[in-house]
Jmol script that loads the backbone (N, CA, C; Angstrom):
load data "model"
ATOM      1  N   MET A   1     -21.572  36.777 -57.450  1.00  0.00           N
ATOM      2  CA  MET A   1     -21.992  35.475 -56.519  1.00  0.00           C
ATOM      3  C   MET A   1     -23.096  34.935 -56.896  1.00  0.00           C
ATOM      4  N   GLY A   2     -24.124  36.179 -57.186  1.00  0.00           N
ATOM      5  CA  GLY A   2     -25.460  35.205 -57.430  1.00  0.00           C
ATOM      6  C   GLY A   2     -25.380  34.070 -58.407  1.00  0.00           C
ATOM      7  N   ILE A   3     -24.454  34.347 -59.995  1.00  0.00           N
ATOM      8  CA  ILE A   3     -24.378  33.176 -61.119  1.00  0.00           C
ATOM      9  C   ILE A   3     -23.474  32.261 -60.414  1.00  0.00           C
ATOM     10  N   ASN A   4     -22.729  31.973 -59.735  1.00  0.00           N
ATOM     11  CA  ASN A   4     -22.276  30.769 -58.615  1.00  0.00           C
ATOM     12  C   ASN A   4     -23.581  30.384 -57.599  1.00  0.00           C
ATOM     13  N   LEU A   5     -24.151  31.031 -57.215  1.00  0.00           N
ATOM     14  CA  LEU A   5     -25.348  30.557 -56.093  1.00  0.00           C
ATOM     15  C   LEU A   5     -26.424  29.841 -57.430  1.00  0.00           C
ATOM     16  N   ALA A   6     -26.824  30.727 -58.639  1.00  0.00           N
ATOM     17  CA  ALA A   6     -27.544  30.223 -59.334  1.00  0.00           C
ATOM     18  C   ALA A   6     -27.345  28.681 -60.006  1.00  0.00           C
ATOM     19  N   LYS A   7     -26.142  28.635 -60.039  1.00  0.00           N
ATOM     20  CA  LYS A   7     -25.019  27.276 -60.677  1.00  0.00           C
ATOM     21  C   LYS A   7     -25.560  26.464 -60.091  1.00  0.00           C
ATOM     22  N   GLY A   8     -24.850  26.577 -58.839  1.00  0.00           N
ATOM     23  CA  GLY A   8     -25.245  26.032 -57.554  1.00  0.00           C
ATOM     24  C   GLY A   8     -26.817  24.727 -57.513  1.00  0.00           C
ATOM     25  N   LEU A   9     -27.128  26.277 -57.713  1.00  0.00           N
ATOM     26  CA  LEU A   9     -28.712  25.054 -57.176  1.00  0.00           C
ATOM     27  C   LEU A   9     -29.039  24.603 -58.567  1.00  0.00           C
ATOM     28  N   ILE A  10     -29.004  25.004 -59.580  1.00  0.00           N
ATOM     29  CA  ILE A  10     -28.989  24.321 -60.399  1.00  0.00           C
ATOM     30  C   ILE A  10     -28.732  22.565 -60.586  1.00  0.00           C
ATOM     31  N   ALA A  11     -27.245  22.738 -60.447  1.00  0.00           N
ATOM     32  CA  ALA A  11     -26.830  21.548 -60.318  1.00  0.00           C
ATOM     33  C   ALA A  11     -27.053  20.737 -58.989  1.00  0.00           C
ATOM     34  N   LEU A  12     -27.247  21.227 -58.233  1.00  0.00           N
ATOM     35  CA  LEU A  12     -28.286  20.517 -57.183  1.00  0.00           C
ATOM     36  C   LEU A  12     -29.420  19.807 -57.150  1.00  0.00           C
ATOM     37  N   ILE A  13     -30.364  20.637 -58.084  1.00  0.00           N
ATOM     38  CA  ILE A  13     -31.763  19.835 -58.805  1.00  0.00           C
ATOM     39  C   ILE A  13     -31.365  18.461 -59.767  1.00  0.00           C
ATOM     40  N   PHE A  14     -29.848  19.011 -60.810  1.00  0.00           N
ATOM     41  CA  PHE A  14     -29.648  18.024 -61.713  1.00  0.00           C
ATOM     42  C   PHE A  14     -29.405  16.385 -60.653  1.00  0.00           C
ATOM     43  N   MET A  15     -28.396  17.121 -59.779  1.00  0.00           N
ATOM     44  CA  MET A  15     -27.822  15.508 -59.017  1.00  0.00           C
ATOM     45  C   MET A  15     -28.616  14.994 -58.166  1.00  0.00           C
ATOM     46  N   ALA A  16     -29.879  15.806 -57.589  1.00  0.00           N
ATOM     47  CA  ALA A  16     -30.676  15.323 -56.661  1.00  0.00           C
ATOM     48  C   ALA A  16     -32.015  14.115 -57.464  1.00  0.00           C
ATOM     49  N   ILE A  17     -32.267  14.633 -59.008  1.00  0.00           N
ATOM     50  CA  ILE A  17     -32.444  13.676 -59.584  1.00  0.00           C
ATOM     51  C   ILE A  17     -32.272  12.558 -60.331  1.00  0.00           C
ATOM     52  N   LEU A  18     -30.741  13.056 -60.262  1.00  0.00           N
ATOM     53  CA  LEU A  18     -29.538  11.748 -60.523  1.00  0.00           C
ATOM     54  C   LEU A  18     -29.670  10.846 -59.500  1.00  0.00           C
ATOM     55  N   LEU A  19     -30.037  11.196 -58.707  1.00  0.00           N
ATOM     56  CA  LEU A  19     -29.561  10.401 -57.139  1.00  0.00           C
ATOM     57  C   LEU A  19     -31.468   9.699 -57.169  1.00  0.00           C
ATOM     58  N   LEU A  20     -32.422  10.036 -57.026  1.00  0.00           N
ATOM     59  CA  LEU A  20     -33.603   9.416 -57.136  1.00  0.00           C
ATOM     60  C   LEU A  20     -33.224   8.276 -57.461  1.00  0.00           C
ATOM     61  N   PRO A  21     -34.144   6.779 -56.661  1.00  0.00           N
ATOM     62  CA  PRO A  21     -34.115   5.403 -56.619  1.00  0.00           C
ATOM     63  C   PRO A  21     -34.669   5.071 -58.031  1.00  0.00           C
ATOM     64  N   GLY A  22     -34.155   4.418 -59.125  1.00  0.00           N
ATOM     65  CA  GLY A  22     -34.431   4.212 -60.249  1.00  0.00           C
ATOM     66  C   GLY A  22     -34.376   4.778 -61.415  1.00  0.00           C
ATOM     67  N   PHE A  23     -33.785   5.956 -61.148  1.00  0.00           N
ATOM     68  CA  PHE A  23     -33.835   7.345 -62.157  1.00  0.00           C
ATOM     69  C   PHE A  23     -32.499   6.244 -62.833  1.00  0.00           C
ATOM     70  N   TYR A  24     -31.166   6.094 -62.519  1.00  0.00           N
ATOM     71  CA  TYR A  24     -30.239   5.959 -63.396  1.00  0.00           C
ATOM     72  C   TYR A  24     -29.868   4.600 -62.546  1.00  0.00           C
ATOM     73  N   SER A  25     -29.951   3.073 -64.056  1.00  0.00           N
ATOM     74  CA  SER A  25     -29.987   2.072 -62.995  1.00  0.00           C
ATOM     75  C   SER A  25     -28.238   1.604 -62.775  1.00  0.00           C
ATOM     76  N   GLY A  26     -27.287   2.593 -63.200  1.00  0.00           N
ATOM     77  CA  GLY A  26     -26.068   2.185 -62.725  1.00  0.00           C
ATOM     78  C   GLY A  26     -25.223   2.369 -60.922  1.00  0.00           C
ATOM     79  N   LEU A  27     -26.732   3.512 -60.701  1.00  0.00           N
ATOM     80  CA  LEU A  27     -26.154   3.260 -59.057  1.00  0.00           C
ATOM     81  C   LEU A  27     -26.776   2.719 -58.022  1.00  0.00           C
ATOM     82  N   ALA A  28     -28.067   1.668 -58.530  1.00  0.00           N
ATOM     83  CA  ALA A  28     -28.700   0.809 -58.123  1.00  0.00           C
ATOM     84  C   ALA A  28     -27.461  -0.387 -57.448  1.00  0.00           C
ATOM     85  N   SER A  29     -26.120  -0.374 -58.129  1.00  0.00           N
ATOM     86  CA  SER A  29     -25.437  -1.008 -57.414  1.00  0.00           C
ATOM     87  C   SER A  29     -24.492  -1.103 -56.437  1.00  0.00           C
ATOM     88  N   LEU A  30     -24.956   0.630 -56.086  1.00  0.00           N
ATOM     89  CA  LEU A  30     -24.288   0.987 -55.101  1.00  0.00           C
ATOM     90  C   LEU A  30     -25.143   1.319 -53.615  1.00  0.00           C
ATOM     91  N   ASP A  31     -23.740   0.868 -52.779  1.00  0.00           N
ATOM     92  CA  ASP A  31     -24.773   1.333 -51.171  1.00  0.00           C
ATOM     93  C   ASP A  31     -24.743   2.473 -50.894  1.00  0.00           C
ATOM     94  N   THR A  32     -25.640   2.706 -49.809  1.00  0.00           N
ATOM     95  CA  THR A  32     -26.192   4.028 -49.473  1.00  0.00           C
ATOM     96  C   THR A  32     -24.674   5.163 -48.962  1.00  0.00           C
ATOM     97  N   ASN A  33     -23.751   4.334 -47.993  1.00  0.00           N
ATOM     98  CA  ASN A  33     -22.397   5.352 -47.864  1.00  0.00           C
ATOM     99  C   ASN A  33     -21.928   5.660 -48.983  1.00  0.00           C
ATOM    100  N   SER A  34     -21.766   4.863 -50.409  1.00  0.00           N
ATOM    101  CA  SER A  34     -21.278   5.349 -51.503  1.00  0.00           C
ATOM    102  C   SER A  34     -21.940   6.692 -52.138  1.00  0.00           C
ATOM    103  N   LEU A  35     -23.438   6.407 -51.941  1.00  0.00           N
ATOM    104  CA  LEU A  35     -24.123   7.503 -52.716  1.00  0.00           C
ATOM    105  C   LEU A  35     -24.360   9.103 -51.517  1.00  0.00           C
ATOM    106  N   VAL A  36     -23.819   8.599 -50.401  1.00  0.00           N
ATOM    107  CA  VAL A  36     -23.772   9.915 -49.442  1.00  0.00           C
ATOM    108  C   VAL A  36     -22.685  10.353 -50.115  1.00  0.00           C
ATOM    109  N   ALA A  37     -21.102   9.419 -49.990  1.00  0.00           N
ATOM    110  CA  ALA A  37     -20.418  10.397 -50.178  1.00  0.00           C
ATOM    111  C   ALA A  37     -20.119  11.053 -51.727  1.00  0.00           C
ATOM    112  N   LEU A  38     -21.015  10.258 -52.639  1.00  0.00           N
ATOM    113  CA  LEU A  38     -20.799  11.088 -54.000  1.00  0.00           C
ATOM    114  C   LEU A  38     -22.156  12.384 -53.729  1.00  0.00           C
ATOM    115  N   ALA A  39     -23.003  12.389 -52.782  1.00  0.00           N
ATOM    116  CA  ALA A  39     -23.787  13.557 -52.771  1.00  0.00           C
ATOM    117  C   ALA A  39     -22.867  14.622 -52.456  1.00  0.00           C
ATOM    118  N   LEU A  40     -21.797  14.131 -51.693  1.00  0.00           N
ATOM    119  CA  LEU A  40     -21.279  15.065 -50.251  1.00  0.00           C
ATOM    120  C   LEU A  40     -19.918  15.684 -51.291  1.00  0.00           C
ATOM    121  N   SER A  41     -19.467  14.682 -51.674  1.00  0.00           N
ATOM    122  CA  SER A  41     -18.780  15.056 -52.777  1.00  0.00           C
ATOM    123  C   SER A  41     -18.779  15.734 -53.732  1.00  0.00           C
ATOM    124  N   GLY A  42     -19.880  15.623 -54.451  1.00  0.00           N
ATOM    125  CA  GLY A  42     -20.409  17.252 -55.391  1.00  0.00           C
ATOM    126  C   GLY A  42     -21.044  18.046 -54.676  1.00  0.00           C
ATOM    127  N   LEU A  43     -21.757  18.369 -53.593  1.00  0.00           N
ATOM    128  CA  LEU A  43     -21.988  19.498 -52.966  1.00  0.00           C
ATOM    129  C   LEU A  43     -20.759  20.957 -52.674  1.00  0.00           C
ATOM    130  N   VAL A  44     -19.935  19.703 -51.887  1.00  0.00           N
ATOM    131  CA  VAL A  44     -18.334  20.329 -51.466  1.00  0.00           C
ATOM    132  C   VAL A  44     -18.509  20.911 -53.058  1.00  0.00           C
ATOM    133  N   GLY A  45     -17.816  20.199 -53.774  1.00  0.00           N
ATOM    134  CA  GLY A  45     -16.948  20.798 -55.310  1.00  0.00           C
ATOM    135  C   GLY A  45     -17.933  21.414 -55.891  1.00  0.00           C
ATOM    136  N   ILE A  46     -18.591  21.963 -56.026  1.00  0.00           N
ATOM    137  CA  ILE A  46     -19.855  22.941 -56.303  1.00  0.00           C
ATOM    138  C   ILE A  46     -19.949  23.870 -55.796  1.00  0.00           C
ATOM    139  N   CYS A  47     -20.119  23.833 -54.521  1.00  0.00           N
ATOM    140  CA  CYS A  47     -20.251  25.199 -53.353  1.00  0.00           C
ATOM    141  C   CYS A  47     -18.848  25.640 -52.908  1.00  0.00           C
ATOM    142  N   PHE A  48     -17.880  24.821 -52.173  1.00  0.00           N
ATOM    143  CA  PHE A  48     -16.592  25.631 -51.984  1.00  0.00           C
ATOM    144  C   PHE A  48     -16.085  25.696 -52.872  1.00  0.00           C
ATOM    145  N   GLY A  49     -15.574  24.929 -53.273  1.00  0.00           N
ATOM    146  CA  GLY A  49     -14.363  24.661 -55.003  1.00  0.00           C
ATOM    147  C   GLY A  49     -14.609  25.718 -55.330  1.00  0.00           C
ATOM    148  N   ASP A  50     -16.256  26.453 -56.289  1.00  0.00           N
ATOM    149  CA  ASP A  50     -16.487  27.526 -57.066  1.00  0.00           C
ATOM    150  C   ASP A  50     -16.865  28.492 -56.840  1.00  0.00           C
ATOM    151  N   THR A  51     -16.892  28.314 -55.424  1.00  0.00           N
ATOM    152  CA  THR A  51     -17.120  29.774 -54.814  1.00  0.00           C
ATOM    153  C   THR A  51     -15.145  30.547 -54.199  1.00  0.00           C
ATOM    154  N   LEU A  52     -14.430  29.606 -54.273  1.00  0.00           N
ATOM    155  CA  LEU A  52     -12.630  30.094 -53.808  1.00  0.00           C
ATOM    156  C   LEU A  52     -12.423  29.991 -54.587  1.00  0.00           C
ATOM    157  N   TYR A  53     -12.765  29.496 -56.324  1.00  0.00           N
ATOM    158  CA  TYR A  53     -12.398  29.610 -57.406  1.00  0.00           C
ATOM    159  C   TYR A  53     -12.584  31.424 -57.974  1.00  0.00           C
ATOM    160  N   PHE A  54     -14.199  31.478 -58.067  1.00  0.00           N
ATOM    161  CA  PHE A  54     -14.315  33.040 -58.057  1.00  0.00           C
ATOM    162  C   PHE A  54     -14.016  34.020 -56.745  1.00  0.00           C
ATOM    163  N   LEU A  55     -13.262  33.871 -55.806  1.00  0.00           N
ATOM    164  CA  LEU A  55     -13.291  34.767 -54.893  1.00  0.00           C
ATOM    165  C   LEU A  55     -11.760  34.506 -55.249  1.00  0.00           C
ATOM    166  N   THR A  56     -10.918  33.843 -55.830  1.00  0.00           N
ATOM    167  CA  THR A  56      -9.280  33.943 -56.180  1.00  0.00           C
ATOM    168  C   THR A  56      -9.164  34.876 -57.462  1.00  0.00           C
ATOM    169  N   LEU A  57     -10.241  34.777 -58.153  1.00  0.00           N
ATOM    170  CA  LEU A  57     -10.400  35.120 -59.488  1.00  0.00           C
ATOM    171  C   LEU A  57     -10.146  36.970 -59.146  1.00  0.00           C
ATOM    172  N   VAL A  58     -11.483  37.396 -57.987  1.00  0.00           N
ATOM    173  CA  VAL A  58     -11.464  38.438 -57.748  1.00  0.00           C
ATOM    174  C   VAL A  58     -10.285  39.099 -56.800  1.00  0.00           C
ATOM    175  N   ARG A  59      -9.502  38.351 -56.283  1.00  0.00           N
ATOM    176  CA  ARG A  59      -8.457  38.982 -55.263  1.00  0.00           C
ATOM    177  C   ARG A  59      -7.147  38.718 -56.430  1.00  0.00           C
ATOM    178  N   MET A  60      -6.567  37.737 -56.920  1.00  0.00           N
ATOM    179  CA  MET A  60      -5.539  37.771 -57.814  1.00  0.00           C
ATOM    180  C   MET A  60      -5.504  37.864 -59.033  1.00  0.00           C
ATOM    181  N   GLY A  61      -6.709  38.266 -59.788  1.00  0.00           N
ATOM    182  CA  GLY A  61      -6.897  38.388 -61.145  1.00  0.00           C
ATOM    183  C   GLY A  61      -6.909  37.362 -61.925  1.00  0.00           C
ATOM    184  N   ALA A  62      -6.934  37.316 -63.030  1.00  0.00           N
ATOM    185  CA  ALA A  62      -7.562  35.984 -64.030  1.00  0.00           C
ATOM    186  C   ALA A  62      -5.893  35.546 -64.172  1.00  0.00           C
ATOM    187  N   ARG A  63      -5.019  36.323 -64.677  1.00  0.00           N
ATOM    188  CA  ARG A  63      -3.543  35.829 -64.784  1.00  0.00           C
ATOM    189  C   ARG A  63      -3.251  35.010 -64.066  1.00  0.00           C
ATOM    190  N   ARG A  64      -2.931  35.305 -62.579  1.00  0.00           N
ATOM    191  CA  ARG A  64      -1.990  34.709 -61.392  1.00  0.00           C
ATOM    192  C   ARG A  64      -3.001  33.495 -61.389  1.00  0.00           C
ATOM    193  N   THR A  65      -4.431  33.583 -61.199  1.00  0.00           N
ATOM    194  CA  THR A  65      -5.257  32.705 -61.050  1.00  0.00           C
ATOM    195  C   THR A  65      -4.816  31.169 -62.132  1.00  0.00           C
ATOM    196  N   LEU A  66      -5.306  31.903 -63.496  1.00  0.00           N
ATOM    197  CA  LEU A  66      -4.475  30.759 -64.014  1.00  0.00           C
ATOM    198  C   LEU A  66      -3.265  29.973 -64.657  1.00  0.00           C
ATOM    199  N   LEU A  67      -2.520  31.205 -63.792  1.00  0.00           N
ATOM    200  CA  LEU A  67      -1.218  30.492 -63.735  1.00  0.00           C
ATOM    201  C   LEU A  67      -1.386  29.287 -62.555  1.00  0.00           C
ATOM    202  N   LEU A  68      -1.435  29.569 -61.582  1.00  0.00           N
ATOM    203  CA  LEU A  68      -1.331  28.857 -60.292  1.00  0.00           C
ATOM    204  C   LEU A  68      -2.447  27.542 -60.711  1.00  0.00           C
ATOM    205  N   GLY A  69      -3.517  27.526 -61.618  1.00  0.00           N
ATOM    206  CA  GLY A  69      -4.421  26.424 -62.053  1.00  0.00           C
ATOM    207  C   GLY A  69      -3.865  25.707 -62.592  1.00  0.00           C
ATOM    208  N   SER A  70      -2.714  26.427 -63.750  1.00  0.00           N
ATOM    209  CA  SER A  70      -1.870  24.825 -64.428  1.00  0.00           C
ATOM    210  C   SER A  70      -1.004  24.584 -63.526  1.00  0.00           C
ATOM    211  N   LEU A  71      -0.438  24.649 -62.384  1.00  0.00           N
ATOM    212  CA  LEU A  71       0.037  23.847 -61.395  1.00  0.00           C
ATOM    213  C   LEU A  71      -0.894  22.725 -61.225  1.00  0.00           C
ATOM    214  N   ILE A  72      -2.229  22.262 -61.396  1.00  0.00           N
ATOM    215  CA  ILE A  72      -2.756  21.408 -60.668  1.00  0.00           C
ATOM    216  C   ILE A  72      -2.504  20.110 -60.810  1.00  0.00           C
ATOM    217  N   PRO A  73      -2.348  19.878 -62.512  1.00  0.00           N
ATOM    218  CA  PRO A  73      -2.183  18.467 -62.857  1.00  0.00           C
ATOM    219  C   PRO A  73      -0.504  17.857 -62.309  1.00  0.00           C
ATOM    220  N   VAL A  74       0.469  18.699 -62.124  1.00  0.00           N
ATOM    221  CA  VAL A  74       1.386  18.557 -61.373  1.00  0.00           C
ATOM    222  C   VAL A  74       1.424  18.682 -60.141  1.00  0.00           C
ATOM    223  N   THR A  75       0.665  19.122 -59.562  1.00  0.00           N
ATOM    224  CA  THR A  75       0.112  18.984 -58.215  1.00  0.00           C
ATOM    225  C   THR A  75      -0.095  17.420 -57.916  1.00  0.00           C
ATOM    226  N   THR A  76      -1.105  17.333 -58.470  1.00  0.00           N
ATOM    227  CA  THR A  76      -1.751  16.235 -58.363  1.00  0.00           C
ATOM    228  C   THR A  76      -0.930  15.224 -58.696  1.00  0.00           C
ATOM    229  N   ALA A  77       0.049  15.072 -59.259  1.00  0.00           N
ATOM    230  CA  ALA A  77       0.584  14.222 -59.671  1.00  0.00           C
ATOM    231  C   ALA A  77       1.350  13.767 -58.360  1.00  0.00           C
ATOM    232  N   PHE A  78       2.109  14.774 -58.008  1.00  0.00           N
ATOM    233  CA  PHE A  78       3.175  14.607 -57.096  1.00  0.00           C
ATOM    234  C   PHE A  78       2.622  14.440 -55.612  1.00  0.00           C
ATOM    235  N   ILE A  79       1.347  14.596 -55.358  1.00  0.00           N
ATOM    236  CA  ILE A  79       0.608  13.943 -54.191  1.00  0.00           C
ATOM    237  C   ILE A  79       0.563  12.578 -54.466  1.00  0.00           C
ATOM    238  N   ALA A  80      -0.052  12.236 -55.546  1.00  0.00           N
ATOM    239  CA  ALA A  80      -0.386  10.636 -55.940  1.00  0.00           C
ATOM    240  C   ALA A  80       1.256  10.051 -55.798  1.00  0.00           C
ATOM    241  N   VAL A  81       2.057  10.450 -56.305  1.00  0.00           N
ATOM    242  CA  VAL A  81       3.346   9.790 -55.648  1.00  0.00           C
ATOM    243  C   VAL A  81       3.548   9.394 -54.501  1.00  0.00           C
ATOM    244  N   THR A  82       3.693  11.161 -53.714  1.00  0.00           N
ATOM    245  CA  THR A  82       3.921  11.201 -52.301  1.00  0.00           C
ATOM    246  C   THR A  82       3.518  10.368 -51.605  1.00  0.00           C
ATOM    247  N   VAL A  83       2.032  10.372 -51.656  1.00  0.00           N
ATOM    248  CA  VAL A  83       0.639  10.039 -50.397  1.00  0.00           C
ATOM    249  C   VAL A  83       0.322   8.695 -50.818  1.00  0.00           C
ATOM    250  N   LEU A  84       0.233   8.126 -52.133  1.00  0.00           N
ATOM    251  CA  LEU A  84      -0.361   7.021 -52.616  1.00  0.00           C
ATOM    252  C   LEU A  84       0.116   6.058 -53.142  1.00  0.00           C
ATOM    253  N   GLY A  85       1.528   6.496 -53.338  1.00  0.00           N
ATOM    254  CA  GLY A  85       2.693   5.790 -53.724  1.00  0.00           C
ATOM    255  C   GLY A  85       2.327   5.161 -55.424  1.00  0.00           C
ATOM    256  N   GLU A  86       1.671   6.169 -55.802  1.00  0.00           N
ATOM    257  CA  GLU A  86       1.290   5.734 -57.340  1.00  0.00           C
ATOM    258  C   GLU A  86       2.609   5.971 -58.224  1.00  0.00           C
ATOM    259  N   LYS A  87       3.161   5.223 -59.469  1.00  0.00           N
ATOM    260  CA  LYS A  87       4.157   5.166 -60.532  1.00  0.00           C
ATOM    261  C   LYS A  87       3.694   6.020 -61.704  1.00  0.00           C
ATOM    262  N   VAL A  88       4.396   7.385 -61.600  1.00  0.00           N
ATOM    263  CA  VAL A  88       3.882   8.109 -63.064  1.00  0.00           C
ATOM    264  C   VAL A  88       5.301   7.937 -63.672  1.00  0.00           C
ATOM    265  N   PRO A  89       4.745   7.671 -64.811  1.00  0.00           N
ATOM    266  CA  PRO A  89       5.635   7.643 -66.230  1.00  0.00           C
ATOM    267  C   PRO A  89       6.727   8.690 -65.973  1.00  0.00           C
ATOM    268  N   MET A  90       7.809   8.818 -66.737  1.00  0.00           N
ATOM    269  CA  MET A  90       8.593  10.222 -67.096  1.00  0.00           C
ATOM    270  C   MET A  90       8.115  10.581 -68.197  1.00  0.00           C
ATOM    271  N   LEU A  91       7.344   9.993 -69.275  1.00  0.00           N
ATOM    272  CA  LEU A  91       6.509  10.574 -70.249  1.00  0.00           C
ATOM    273  C   LEU A  91       5.257  11.341 -69.799  1.00  0.00           C
ATOM    274  N   ALA A  92       4.417  10.726 -68.910  1.00  0.00           N
ATOM    275  CA  ALA A  92       3.669  11.672 -68.434  1.00  0.00           C
ATOM    276  C   ALA A  92       4.641  12.996 -67.986  1.00  0.00           C
ATOM    277  N   TRP A  93       5.510  12.947 -66.504  1.00  0.00           N
ATOM    278  CA  TRP A  93       5.817  13.841 -66.172  1.00  0.00           C
ATOM    279  C   TRP A  93       6.134  15.073 -67.306  1.00  0.00           C
ATOM    280  N   LEU A  94       6.744  14.748 -68.079  1.00  0.00           N
ATOM    281  CA  LEU A  94       7.142  15.385 -69.435  1.00  0.00           C
ATOM    282  C   LEU A  94       6.262  16.156 -69.949  1.00  0.00           C
ATOM    283  N   TRP A  95       4.980  15.835 -70.202  1.00  0.00           N
ATOM    284  CA  TRP A  95       3.342  16.343 -70.963  1.00  0.00           C
ATOM    285  C   TRP A  95       3.203  17.109 -69.880  1.00  0.00           C
ATOM    286  N   MET A  96       3.258  17.147 -68.400  1.00  0.00           N
ATOM    287  CA  MET A  96       2.554  17.798 -67.541  1.00  0.00           C
ATOM    288  C   MET A  96       3.775  19.361 -67.881  1.00  0.00           C
TER     289      MET A  96
END
end "model"
wireframe off; spacefill off
backbone 0.3
color backbone group
């Protein structure tokens, strides 16, 4: 947990530097709501996502965690098809 906390703090520092006005010109075209959503997305992904992943490693072990992790692309594509109505080609399903 200590390594995860240190990694999260370092990522937060870099993200704060990136979001400073004038640091990166590509972000200047974004409105405030988009920047807030970007910051919250990064914060939730780094804090909760990584913490839960490491807890899963501890509780389930590396083999089971990696097995479930290998199903992420298939699950993402299935949700994209069912919820968003995207079309995934058959070749893409085969590669997954």
